[in-house]
N, CA, C and O atoms as CSV, one atom per row, in Angstrom:
chain,resi,resn,atom,element,x,y,z
A,1,MET,N,N,-26.658,4.539,10.830
A,1,MET,CA,C,-27.582,5.669,10.821
A,1,MET,C,C,-27.132,6.700,11.640
A,1,MET,O,O,-27.258,7.899,11.391
A,2,HIS,N,N,-26.502,6.118,12.811
A,2,HIS,CA,C,-25.978,7.002,13.960
A,2,HIS,C,C,-24.834,8.000,13.456
A,2,HIS,O,O,-24.758,9.190,13.761
A,3,ARG,N,N,-23.970,7.303,12.638
A,3,ARG,CA,C,-22.886,7.943,12.392
A,3,ARG,C,C,-23.147,8.978,11.142
A,3,ARG,O,O,-22.288,9.810,10.848
A,4,ALA,N,N,-24.278,8.883,10.489
A,4,ALA,CA,C,-24.722,9.987,9.343
A,4,ALA,C,C,-25.504,10.978,10.028
A,4,ALA,O,O,-25.740,12.068,9.505
A,5,MET,N,N,-25.935,10.647,11.215
A,5,MET,CA,C,-26.748,11.672,11.870
A,5,MET,C,C,-25.634,12.648,12.686
A,5,MET,O,O,-25.619,13.878,12.630
A,6,ALA,N,N,-24.743,11.831,13.428
A,6,ALA,CA,C,-23.552,12.345,14.024
A,6,ALA,C,C,-22.746,13.402,13.263
A,6,ALA,O,O,-22.430,14.489,13.748
A,7,SER,N,N,-22.457,13.012,12.099
A,7,SER,CA,C,-21.520,13.692,11.000
A,7,SER,C,C,-22.219,15.003,10.689
A,7,SER,O,O,-21.509,15.973,10.426
A,8,ARG,N,N,-23.674,15.143,10.693
A,8,ARG,CA,C,-24.154,16.491,10.505
A,8,ARG,C,C,-25.186,17.005,11.607
A,8,ARG,O,O,-26.385,17.232,11.442
A,9,ALA,N,N,-24.344,17.148,12.904
A,9,ALA,CA,C,-25.214,17.439,14.083
A,9,ALA,C,C,-25.752,18.925,13.945
A,9,ALA,O,O,-26.754,19.253,14.580
A,10,ASN,N,N,-25.149,19.753,13.187
A,10,ASN,CA,C,-25.526,21.101,12.891
A,10,ASN,C,C,-26.759,21.240,11.900
A,10,ASN,O,O,-27.200,22.386,11.813
A,11,THR,N,N,-27.295,20.415,11.255
A,11,THR,CA,C,-28.267,20.282,10.239
A,11,THR,C,C,-29.779,20.283,10.830
A,11,THR,O,O,-29.990,19.764,11.926
A,12,SER,N,N,-30.673,20.792,10.188
A,12,SER,CA,C,-32.034,20.727,10.466
A,12,SER,C,C,-32.648,19.384,9.918
A,12,SER,O,O,-33.647,18.897,10.445
A,13,TRP,N,N,-32.044,18.829,8.889
A,13,TRP,CA,C,-32.386,17.548,8.344
A,13,TRP,C,C,-32.255,16.308,9.518
A,13,TRP,O,O,-31.460,16.445,10.448
A,14,SER,N,N,-32.853,15.450,9.429
A,14,SER,CA,C,-32.798,14.109,10.017
A,14,SER,C,C,-33.079,12.943,9.237
A,14,SER,O,O,-33.984,12.930,8.402
A,15,LEU,N,N,-32.250,11.845,9.505
A,15,LEU,CA,C,-32.372,10.390,8.681
A,15,LEU,C,C,-33.781,9.850,9.276
A,15,LEU,O,O,-34.001,9.625,10.466
A,16,HIS,N,N,-34.607,9.703,8.297
A,16,HIS,CA,C,-35.614,9.064,8.685
A,16,HIS,C,C,-35.604,7.321,8.666
A,16,HIS,O,O,-35.843,6.545,9.591
A,17,LEU,N,N,-35.255,7.059,7.335
A,17,LEU,CA,C,-35.343,5.538,6.794
A,17,LEU,C,C,-34.141,5.545,5.765
A,17,LEU,O,O,-33.813,6.525,5.096
A,18,VAL,N,N,-33.590,4.417,5.743
A,18,VAL,CA,C,-32.691,3.844,5.048
A,18,VAL,C,C,-33.230,2.577,4.029
A,18,VAL,O,O,-33.239,1.501,4.628
A,19,THR,N,N,-33.628,2.508,2.770
A,19,THR,CA,C,-34.225,1.833,2.088
A,19,THR,C,C,-33.231,1.163,1.040
A,19,THR,O,O,-32.180,1.755,0.790
A,20,ASN,N,N,-33.486,0.094,0.490
A,20,ASN,CA,C,-32.669,-0.882,-0.500
A,20,ASN,C,C,-31.207,-0.757,-0.176
A,20,ASN,O,O,-30.350,-0.462,-1.009
A,21,LEU,N,N,-31.015,-0.970,0.925
A,21,LEU,CA,C,-29.501,-1.324,1.274
A,21,LEU,C,C,-28.956,-2.799,1.213
A,21,LEU,O,O,-29.317,-3.729,1.934
A,22,THR,N,N,-28.015,-2.828,0.207
A,22,THR,CA,C,-27.543,-4.133,-0.033
A,22,THR,C,C,-26.111,-4.095,0.323
A,22,THR,O,O,-25.454,-3.105,-0.001
A,23,LEU,N,N,-25.464,-5.251,1.072
A,23,LEU,CA,C,-24.073,-5.204,1.253
A,23,LEU,C,C,-23.524,-6.461,0.510
A,23,LEU,O,O,-24.171,-7.506,0.572
A,24,PHE,N,N,-22.407,-6.403,-0.158
A,24,PHE,CA,C,-21.896,-7.479,-0.605
A,24,PHE,C,C,-20.426,-7.497,0.142
A,24,PHE,O,O,-19.827,-6.431,0.279
A,25,ILE,N,N,-19.859,-8.735,0.623
A,25,ILE,CA,C,-18.885,-9.001,1.416
A,25,ILE,C,C,-18.222,-9.975,0.777
A,25,ILE,O,O,-18.807,-11.057,0.718
A,26,TYR,N,N,-17.039,-9.881,0.225
A,26,TYR,CA,C,-16.354,-11.036,-0.697
A,26,TYR,C,C,-14.907,-11.016,0.147
A,26,TYR,O,O,-14.310,-9.988,0.466
A,27,ARG,N,N,-14.483,-12.374,0.434
A,27,ARG,CA,C,-13.436,-12.765,0.864
A,27,ARG,C,C,-12.288,-12.580,-0.069
A,27,ARG,O,O,-12.330,-13.010,-1.222
A,28,ILE,N,N,-11.258,-11.941,0.425
A,28,ILE,CA,C,-10.042,-11.676,-0.577
A,28,ILE,C,C,-8.984,-12.979,-0.431
A,28,ILE,O,O,-8.240,-13.222,0.519
A,29,PRO,N,N,-9.134,-13.631,-1.503
A,29,PRO,CA,C,-8.102,-14.604,-1.289
A,29,PRO,C,C,-6.315,-14.462,-1.014
A,29,PRO,O,O,-5.574,-13.559,-1.401
A,30,ASP,N,N,-6.055,-15.398,-0.407
A,30,ASP,CA,C,-4.691,-14.924,0.183
A,30,ASP,C,C,-3.563,-15.095,-1.092
A,30,ASP,O,O,-3.130,-16.171,-1.504
A,31,HIS,N,N,-3.287,-14.044,-1.488
A,31,HIS,CA,C,-2.301,-13.898,-2.851
A,31,HIS,C,C,-1.123,-13.004,-2.676
A,31,HIS,O,O,-1.200,-12.313,-1.660
A,32,VAL,N,N,-0.173,-12.854,-3.317
A,32,VAL,CA,C,1.060,-12.081,-3.259
A,32,VAL,C,C,0.350,-10.496,-3.708
A,32,VAL,O,O,-0.467,-10.314,-4.610
A,33,ILE,N,N,0.794,-9.711,-3.010
A,33,ILE,CA,C,0.533,-8.334,-3.198
A,33,ILE,C,C,1.406,-7.939,-4.267
A,33,ILE,O,O,2.565,-8.132,-3.900
A,34,GLY,N,N,1.353,-7.458,-5.459
A,34,GLY,CA,C,2.094,-6.813,-6.346
A,34,GLY,C,C,1.482,-5.933,-7.323
A,34,GLY,O,O,0.313,-5.547,-7.346
A,35,GLY,N,N,2.547,-5.631,-8.228
A,35,GLY,CA,C,1.880,-4.367,-9.289
A,35,GLY,C,C,1.326,-5.072,-10.450
A,35,GLY,O,O,1.381,-6.279,-10.688
A,36,THR,N,N,0.781,-4.125,-11.140
A,36,THR,CA,C,0.220,-4.499,-12.506
A,36,THR,C,C,0.994,-4.449,-13.651
A,36,THR,O,O,2.120,-3.971,-13.514
A,37,ASP,N,N,0.654,-4.833,-14.755
A,37,ASP,CA,C,1.555,-4.686,-15.838
A,37,ASP,C,C,1.670,-3.409,-16.498
A,37,ASP,O,O,2.614,-2.939,-17.133
A,38,SER,N,N,0.287,-2.834,-16.171
A,38,SER,CA,C,0.461,-1.370,-16.789
A,38,SER,C,C,-0.461,-0.709,-15.907
A,38,SER,O,O,-1.289,-1.372,-15.283
A,39,LEU,N,N,-0.388,0.596,-15.796
A,39,LEU,CA,C,-1.301,1.309,-15.003
A,39,LEU,C,C,-1.994,2.555,-16.064
A,39,LEU,O,O,-1.370,2.944,-17.051
A,40,LEU,N,N,-3.090,2.992,-15.769
A,40,LEU,CA,C,-3.901,3.869,-16.674
A,40,LEU,C,C,-3.121,5.000,-16.534
A,40,LEU,O,O,-2.550,5.349,-15.500
A,41,ALA,N,N,-3.109,5.723,-17.902
A,41,ALA,CA,C,-2.410,6.785,-18.042
A,41,ALA,C,C,-2.860,8.040,-17.280
A,41,ALA,O,O,-2.121,9.007,-17.089
A,42,LYS,N,N,-4.224,7.941,-16.829
A,42,LYS,CA,C,-4.640,8.996,-15.963
A,42,LYS,C,C,-3.848,8.821,-14.448
A,42,LYS,O,O,-3.382,9.751,-13.790
A,43,THR,N,N,-3.834,7.703,-14.168
A,43,THR,CA,C,-2.948,7.287,-12.995
A,43,THR,C,C,-1.579,7.758,-12.915
A,43,THR,O,O,-1.120,8.434,-11.994
A,44,MET,N,N,-0.949,7.348,-13.961
A,44,MET,CA,C,0.531,7.492,-14.231
A,44,MET,C,C,0.853,9.203,-14.305
A,44,MET,O,O,1.817,9.660,-13.690
A,45,ASN,N,N,0.020,10.013,-15.053
A,45,ASN,CA,C,0.091,11.397,-15.005
A,45,ASN,C,C,-0.370,12.253,-14.056
A,45,ASN,O,O,-0.173,13.467,-14.115
A,46,THR,N,N,-1.170,11.531,-12.896
A,46,THR,CA,C,-1.457,12.500,-11.675
A,46,THR,C,C,-0.557,12.892,-10.816
A,46,THR,O,O,-0.065,11.976,-10.157
A,47,LYS,N,N,-0.133,14.069,-10.577
A,47,LYS,CA,C,1.399,14.464,-9.778
A,47,LYS,C,C,0.965,14.212,-8.423
A,47,LYS,O,O,1.922,14.365,-7.664
A,48,SER,N,N,-0.266,13.836,-7.716
A,48,SER,CA,C,-0.504,13.617,-6.380
A,48,SER,C,C,-0.545,12.206,-6.085
A,48,SER,O,O,-0.604,11.766,-4.937
A,49,ILE,N,N,-0.515,11.505,-7.122
A,49,ILE,CA,C,-0.217,9.956,-6.869
A,49,ILE,C,C,1.476,9.469,-6.854
A,49,ILE,O,O,1.982,9.708,-7.950
A,50,ALA,N,N,2.148,9.039,-6.174
A,50,ALA,CA,C,3.291,8.372,-6.273
A,50,ALA,C,C,3.207,6.960,-6.877
A,50,ALA,O,O,3.021,6.024,-6.098
A,51,THR,N,N,3.325,6.724,-8.176
A,51,THR,CA,C,2.791,5.569,-8.510
A,51,THR,C,C,3.955,4.302,-8.297
A,51,THR,O,O,3.668,3.114,-8.150
A,52,LEU,N,N,5.462,4.939,-8.324
A,52,LEU,CA,C,6.457,3.907,-7.961
A,52,LEU,C,C,6.366,2.751,-8.915
A,52,LEU,O,O,6.649,1.608,-8.559
A,53,TYR,N,N,5.944,3.073,-10.207
A,53,TYR,CA,C,5.932,2.107,-11.175
A,53,TYR,C,C,7.112,1.606,-11.771
A,53,TYR,O,O,7.193,0.504,-12.314
A,54,SER,N,N,8.362,2.732,-11.622
A,54,SER,CA,C,9.537,2.061,-12.402
A,54,SER,C,C,10.411,3.017,-11.267
A,54,SER,O,O,10.082,3.858,-10.430
A,55,ASN,N,N,11.789,2.373,-11.742
A,55,ASN,CA,C,13.072,3.111,-11.120
A,55,ASN,C,C,13.152,4.632,-11.884
A,55,ASN,O,O,12.375,5.154,-12.684
A,56,ARG,N,N,14.325,5.077,-11.339
A,56,ARG,CA,C,14.660,6.637,-11.962
A,56,ARG,C,C,15.080,6.411,-13.530
A,56,ARG,O,O,14.890,7.326,-14.332
A,57,ARG,N,N,15.639,5.200,-13.933
A,57,ARG,CA,C,15.978,4.853,-15.111
A,57,ARG,C,C,14.853,4.509,-16.067
A,57,ARG,O,O,15.129,4.226,-17.233
A,58,GLY,N,N,13.752,4.515,-15.688
A,58,GLY,CA,C,12.559,4.118,-16.258
A,58,GLY,C,C,12.172,2.521,-16.474
A,58,GLY,O,O,11.278,2.041,-17.172
A,59,VAL,N,N,13.070,1.918,-15.705
A,59,VAL,CA,C,12.715,0.403,-15.765
A,59,VAL,C,C,11.826,0.143,-14.786
A,59,VAL,O,O,12.040,0.390,-13.599
A,60,PRO,N,N,10.490,-0.516,-15.367
A,60,PRO,CA,C,9.349,-0.975,-14.448
A,60,PRO,C,C,9.833,-2.071,-13.458
A,60,PRO,O,O,10.635,-2.954,-13.761
A,61,TYR,N,N,9.198,-1.898,-12.122
A,61,TYR,CA,C,9.372,-3.040,-11.176
A,61,TYR,C,C,8.579,-4.070,-11.614
A,61,TYR,O,O,7.392,-3.876,-11.877
A,62,ASP,N,N,9.133,-5.208,-11.727
A,62,ASP,CA,C,8.322,-6.397,-11.959
A,62,ASP,C,C,8.513,-7.542,-11.031
A,62,ASP,O,O,8.453,-8.711,-11.411
A,63,ASP,N,N,8.759,-7.155,-9.726
A,63,ASP,CA,C,9.158,-8.267,-8.778
A,63,ASP,C,C,7.982,-8.464,-7.830
A,63,ASP,O,O,8.129,-9.432,-7.084
A,64,ASN,N,N,7.089,-7.925,-7.709
A,64,ASN,CA,C,6.016,-8.168,-6.945
A,64,ASN,C,C,6.314,-7.791,-5.443
A,64,ASN,O,O,5.736,-8.314,-4.490
A,65,LEU,N,N,7.322,-6.785,-5.344
A,65,LEU,CA,C,7.727,-6.473,-4.007
A,65,LEU,C,C,7.501,-4.725,-4.036
A,65,LEU,O,O,8.306,-3.818,-3.824
A,66,CYS,N,N,6.224,-4.709,-4.351
A,66,CYS,CA,C,5.733,-3.002,-4.449
A,66,CYS,C,C,5.652,-2.348,-3.062
A,66,CYS,O,O,5.783,-1.129,-2.953
A,67,LEU,N,N,5.406,-3.255,-1.850
A,67,LEU,CA,C,5.473,-2.657,-0.694
A,67,LEU,C,C,6.722,-1.984,-0.216
A,67,LEU,O,O,6.712,-0.991,0.510
A,68,PHE,N,N,7.777,-2.570,-0.656
A,68,PHE,CA,C,9.091,-2.027,-0.222
A,68,PHE,C,C,9.449,-0.706,-0.938
A,68,PHE,O,O,10.084,0.106,-0.266
A,69,PRO,N,N,9.175,-0.425,-2.026
A,69,PRO,CA,C,9.398,0.938,-2.616
A,69,PRO,C,C,8.434,1.777,-2.033
A,69,PRO,O,O,8.851,2.919,-1.841
A,70,SER,N,N,7.081,1.530,-1.635
A,70,SER,CA,C,5.961,2.190,-0.992
A,70,SER,C,C,6.524,2.700,0.613
A,70,SER,O,O,6.347,3.754,1.222
A,71,LEU,N,N,7.162,1.628,0.917
A,71,LEU,CA,C,7.458,1.766,2.681
A,71,LEU,C,C,8.711,2.883,2.511
A,71,LEU,O,O,8.656,3.922,3.170
A,72,ALA,N,N,9.754,2.648,1.670
A,72,ALA,CA,C,10.863,3.500,1.511
A,72,ALA,C,C,10.568,4.808,0.975
A,72,ALA,O,O,11.392,5.697,1.188
A,73,LYS,N,N,9.472,5.082,0.280
A,73,LYS,CA,C,8.849,6.374,0.054
A,73,LYS,C,C,8.378,7.042,1.081
A,73,LYS,O,O,8.751,8.193,1.307
A,74,MET,N,N,7.469,6.385,1.861
A,74,MET,CA,C,6.880,6.792,3.043
A,74,MET,C,C,7.962,7.211,4.031
A,74,MET,O,O,7.820,8.317,4.553
A,75,ARG,N,N,8.845,6.601,4.301
A,75,ARG,CA,C,10.091,6.793,5.337
A,75,ARG,C,C,10.735,8.026,4.601
A,75,ARG,O,O,10.846,9.055,5.268
A,76,GLN,N,N,11.119,8.029,3.450
A,76,GLN,CA,C,11.765,9.246,2.794
A,76,GLN,C,C,11.082,10.511,2.946
A,76,GLN,O,O,11.762,11.538,2.944
A,77,ILE,N,N,9.629,10.582,3.099
A,77,ILE,CA,C,8.880,11.797,3.188
A,77,ILE,C,C,8.771,11.964,4.581
A,77,ILE,O,O,8.954,13.129,4.933
A,78,GLN,N,N,8.529,11.165,5.484
A,78,GLN,CA,C,8.912,11.493,6.862
A,78,GLN,C,C,10.074,12.125,7.411
A,78,GLN,O,O,10.020,12.883,8.380
A,79,LYS,N,N,11.279,11.776,6.712
A,79,LYS,CA,C,12.611,12.416,6.874
A,79,LYS,C,C,12.554,13.816,6.341
A,79,LYS,O,O,13.217,14.696,6.890
A,80,GLY,N,N,11.858,14.049,5.385
A,80,GLY,CA,C,12.020,15.190,4.438
A,80,GLY,C,C,12.974,15.354,3.267
A,80,GLY,O,O,13.370,16.381,2.716
A,81,SER,N,N,13.217,14.192,3.053
A,81,SER,CA,C,14.351,14.128,1.602
A,81,SER,C,C,13.456,13.452,0.398
A,81,SER,O,O,12.426,12.790,0.523
A,82,ASP,N,N,14.024,13.748,-0.583
A,82,ASP,CA,C,13.173,13.219,-1.997
A,82,ASP,C,C,14.206,12.843,-2.930
A,82,ASP,O,O,14.063,13.120,-4.121
A,83,GLY,N,N,15.249,12.231,-2.506
A,83,GLY,CA,C,16.295,11.742,-3.522
A,83,GLY,C,C,15.923,10.623,-4.031
A,83,GLY,O,O,15.449,9.743,-3.314
A,84,GLU,N,N,16.089,10.459,-5.469
A,84,GLU,CA,C,15.642,8.969,-5.966
A,84,GLU,C,C,16.672,7.887,-5.576
A,84,GLU,O,O,16.367,6.722,-5.322
A,85,SER,N,N,17.959,8.407,-5.553
A,85,SER,CA,C,18.858,7.431,-5.489
A,85,SER,C,C,18.959,6.992,-4.206
A,85,SER,O,O,19.414,5.865,-4.011
A,86,GLU,N,N,18.536,7.840,-3.076
A,86,GLU,CA,C,18.282,7.174,-1.655
A,86,GLU,C,C,17.054,6.317,-1.589
A,86,GLU,O,O,16.933,5.676,-0.545
A,87,LEU,N,N,16.278,6.201,-2.340
A,87,LEU,CA,C,14.867,5.547,-2.338
A,87,LEU,C,C,15.365,4.158,-2.955
A,87,LEU,O,O,15.094,3.119,-2.352
A,88,GLU,N,N,15.959,4.133,-3.933
A,88,GLU,CA,C,16.803,2.655,-4.477
A,88,GLU,C,C,17.768,2.084,-3.399
A,88,GLU,O,O,18.056,0.888,-3.360
A,89,ILE,N,N,18.238,2.982,-2.551
A,89,ILE,CA,C,19.264,2.256,-1.580
A,89,ILE,C,C,18.122,1.509,-0.434
A,89,ILE,O,O,18.139,0.322,-0.107
A,90,MET,N,N,17.284,2.422,-0.011
A,90,MET,CA,C,16.431,1.934,0.822
A,90,MET,C,C,15.517,0.741,0.625
A,90,MET,O,O,15.220,0.022,1.580
A,91,MET,N,N,15.077,0.526,-0.575
A,91,MET,CA,C,14.140,-0.416,-0.978
A,91,MET,C,C,14.678,-1.765,-0.810
A,91,MET,O,O,13.972,-2.618,-0.272
A,92,PRO,N,N,15.962,-2.069,-1.250
A,92,PRO,CA,C,16.661,-3.567,-0.725
A,92,PRO,C,C,16.853,-3.546,0.731
A,92,PRO,O,O,16.643,-4.619,1.297
A,93,GLU,N,N,17.165,-2.672,1.364
A,93,GLU,CA,C,17.477,-2.766,2.785
A,93,GLU,C,C,16.083,-3.187,3.653
A,93,GLU,O,O,16.148,-3.936,4.627
A,94,TYR,N,N,14.928,-2.653,3.208
A,94,TYR,CA,C,13.502,-3.107,3.898
A,94,TYR,C,C,13.429,-4.287,3.295
A,94,TYR,O,O,13.052,-5.167,4.068
A,95,SER,N,N,13.671,-4.690,2.078
A,95,SER,CA,C,13.320,-6.246,1.801
A,95,SER,C,C,14.036,-7.043,2.544
A,95,SER,O,O,13.448,-7.980,3.084
A,96,LEU,N,N,15.287,-6.895,2.730
A,96,LEU,CA,C,16.305,-7.808,3.389
A,96,LEU,C,C,16.101,-7.855,4.943
A,96,LEU,O,O,16.295,-8.874,5.605
A,97,SER,N,N,15.718,-6.736,5.425
A,97,SER,CA,C,15.011,-6.801,7.032
A,97,SER,C,C,13.993,-7.545,7.055
A,97,SER,O,O,13.885,-8.340,7.989
A,98,TYR,N,N,13.006,-7.484,6.059
A,98,TYR,CA,C,11.653,-8.215,6.248
A,98,TYR,C,C,12.226,-10.027,6.087
A,98,TYR,O,O,11.898,-10.962,6.818
A,99,LEU,N,N,12.882,-10.048,5.239
A,99,LEU,CA,C,13.271,-11.669,5.128
A,99,LEU,C,C,14.156,-12.116,6.206
A,99,LEU,O,O,14.201,-13.315,6.482
A,100,ARG,N,N,14.869,-11.249,6.846
A,100,ARG,CA,C,15.676,-11.676,7.915
A,100,ARG,C,C,14.707,-11.800,9.074
A,100,ARG,O,O,14.823,-12.803,9.779
A,101,ALA,N,N,13.762,-10.911,9.364
A,101,ALA,CA,C,12.917,-10.804,10.424
A,101,ALA,C,C,11.817,-12.158,10.427
A,101,ALA,O,O,11.370,-12.685,11.446
A,102,THR,N,N,11.501,-12.584,8.940
A,102,THR,CA,C,10.704,-13.647,8.977
A,102,THR,C,C,11.304,-15.066,8.853
A,102,THR,O,O,10.663,-16.109,8.985
A,103,ASN,N,N,12.699,-14.954,8.565
A,103,ASN,CA,C,13.412,-16.177,8.372
A,103,ASN,C,C,13.084,-16.741,7.009
A,103,ASN,O,O,12.770,-17.920,6.842
A,104,SER,N,N,13.177,-15.793,5.988
A,104,SER,CA,C,12.879,-16.370,4.662
A,104,SER,C,C,13.796,-16.162,3.790
A,104,SER,O,O,14.529,-15.188,3.963
A,105,ARG,N,N,13.982,-16.986,2.677
A,105,ARG,CA,C,15.065,-16.949,1.796
A,105,ARG,C,C,15.028,-16.039,0.890
A,105,ARG,O,O,13.900,-15.701,0.531
A,106,GLU,N,N,15.995,-15.486,0.362
A,106,GLU,CA,C,15.888,-14.432,-0.882
A,106,GLU,C,C,15.726,-15.158,-2.096
A,106,GLU,O,O,15.049,-14.639,-2.984
A,107,THR,N,N,16.282,-16.364,-2.287
A,107,THR,CA,C,16.155,-16.932,-3.604
A,107,THR,C,C,14.499,-17.583,-3.657
A,107,THR,O,O,14.007,-18.323,-2.805
A,108,GLY,N,N,13.903,-17.130,-4.769
A,108,GLY,CA,C,12.527,-17.869,-4.901
A,108,GLY,C,C,11.528,-17.031,-4.249
A,108,GLY,O,O,10.353,-17.383,-4.144
A,109,TYR,N,N,12.019,-15.840,-3.774
A,109,TYR,CA,C,10.906,-15.152,-2.630
A,109,TYR,C,C,10.121,-14.403,-3.893
A,109,TYR,O,O,10.714,-13.909,-4.852
A,110,SER,N,N,8.672,-14.411,-3.714
A,110,SER,CA,C,7.908,-13.821,-4.938
A,110,SER,C,C,6.977,-12.623,-4.245
A,110,SER,O,O,6.035,-12.139,-4.873
A,111,GLY,N,N,7.241,-12.284,-3.204
A,111,GLY,CA,C,6.392,-11.123,-2.476
A,111,GLY,C,C,5.788,-11.355,-1.361
A,111,GLY,O,O,5.908,-12.449,-0.810
A,112,ILE,N,N,4.990,-10.301,-0.813
A,112,ILE,CA,C,4.379,-10.366,0.589
A,112,ILE,C,C,2.781,-10.775,0.200
A,112,ILE,O,O,2.074,-10.107,-0.555
A,113,ALA,N,N,2.364,-12.040,0.891
A,113,ALA,CA,C,1.219,-12.368,0.633
A,113,ALA,C,C,0.285,-11.534,1.682
A,113,ALA,O,O,0.709,-11.095,2.751
A,114,ILE,N,N,-0.881,-11.403,1.269
A,114,ILE,CA,C,-2.032,-10.840,2.270
A,114,ILE,C,C,-2.181,-11.475,3.688
A,114,ILE,O,O,-2.677,-10.860,4.632
A,115,SER,N,N,-1.705,-12.776,3.765
A,115,SER,CA,C,-1.784,-13.289,5.395
A,115,SER,C,C,-0.505,-12.811,5.932
A,115,SER,O,O,-0.344,-12.875,7.151
A,116,ASP,N,N,0.563,-12.271,5.079
A,116,ASP,CA,C,1.821,-11.747,5.751
A,116,ASP,C,C,1.726,-10.297,6.199
A,116,ASP,O,O,2.663,-9.836,6.851
A,117,LEU,N,N,0.747,-9.592,5.926
A,117,LEU,CA,C,0.748,-8.281,6.281
A,117,LEU,C,C,0.725,-7.878,7.925
A,117,LEU,O,O,0.955,-6.727,8.296
A,118,ASP,N,N,0.454,-8.848,8.745
A,118,ASP,CA,C,0.355,-8.620,10.208
A,118,ASP,C,C,1.881,-8.212,10.389
A,118,ASP,O,O,2.387,-7.186,10.846
A,119,LYS,N,N,2.435,-9.375,9.870
A,119,LYS,CA,C,4.028,-9.402,10.341
A,119,LYS,C,C,4.671,-8.330,9.791
A,119,LYS,O,O,5.575,-7.865,10.486
A,120,LEU,N,N,4.406,-7.670,8.461
A,120,LEU,CA,C,5.116,-6.475,8.046
A,120,LEU,C,C,4.648,-5.296,8.910
A,120,LEU,O,O,5.348,-4.320,9.179
A,121,LYS,N,N,3.339,-5.504,9.330
A,121,LYS,CA,C,2.953,-4.157,10.090
A,121,LYS,C,C,3.936,-4.181,11.540
A,121,LYS,O,O,4.346,-3.081,11.913
A,122,GLN,N,N,4.239,-5.142,12.185
A,122,GLN,CA,C,4.901,-5.372,13.174
A,122,GLN,C,C,6.352,-4.897,12.943
A,122,GLN,O,O,6.971,-4.137,13.687
A,123,ILE,N,N,6.770,-5.417,11.884
A,123,ILE,CA,C,8.386,-5.404,11.831
A,123,ILE,C,C,8.672,-3.960,11.436
A,123,ILE,O,O,9.755,-3.579,11.881
A,124,PHE,N,N,7.955,-2.977,10.669
A,124,PHE,CA,C,8.145,-1.820,10.526
A,124,PHE,C,C,7.320,-0.883,10.970
A,124,PHE,O,O,7.357,0.237,10.462
A,125,ARG,N,N,6.514,-1.160,11.905
A,125,ARG,CA,C,5.604,-0.556,12.506
A,125,ARG,C,C,4.880,0.869,11.939
A,125,ARG,O,O,4.867,2.041,12.316
A,126,VAL,N,N,4.285,0.102,10.817
A,126,VAL,CA,C,3.195,0.800,10.097
A,126,VAL,C,C,1.805,0.250,9.946
A,126,VAL,O,O,1.516,-0.913,10.229
A,127,SER,N,N,0.993,1.105,9.506
A,127,SER,CA,C,-0.247,0.413,9.196
A,127,SER,C,C,-0.652,0.331,7.637
A,127,SER,O,O,-0.343,1.251,6.879
A,128,VAL,N,N,-1.283,-0.686,7.234
A,128,VAL,CA,C,-1.359,-1.178,6.003
A,128,VAL,C,C,-2.912,-1.663,5.799
A,128,VAL,O,O,-3.339,-2.645,6.406
A,129,ASN,N,N,-3.684,-0.935,4.940
A,129,ASN,CA,C,-5.237,-1.212,4.681
A,129,ASN,C,C,-5.287,-1.621,3.415
A,129,ASN,O,O,-4.900,-0.914,2.484
A,130,VAL,N,N,-5.859,-3.023,3.249
A,130,VAL,CA,C,-6.185,-3.529,1.883
A,130,VAL,C,C,-7.625,-3.441,1.720
A,130,VAL,O,O,-8.151,-3.802,0.667
């Protein structure tokens, strides 16, 4: 209630009562973060969303390592560049950096689990919200 009132400090309205408030809290099971088999056409065609669904040759990413293309794209934007070839060079570098930092093996690696996000945040100094 305090937040609602503070966000509208210049209004003549005031919050009097909140009724029928229901909170549902679900624990997210620890699973590997990965892409879906397909994205909605509306999502794919929205120019403001960088889906990173496929590489520049149109081959979809299906390796459950979607955090690394996202991280590479974010770093690329921070540097002010936008080359797709640069993006494809950076992705494996970030993946290998993560594997080395966590002493993981490349073979059989299926992706980053939700429980590993804290390690990822520390290694790459980023904020990740799930």
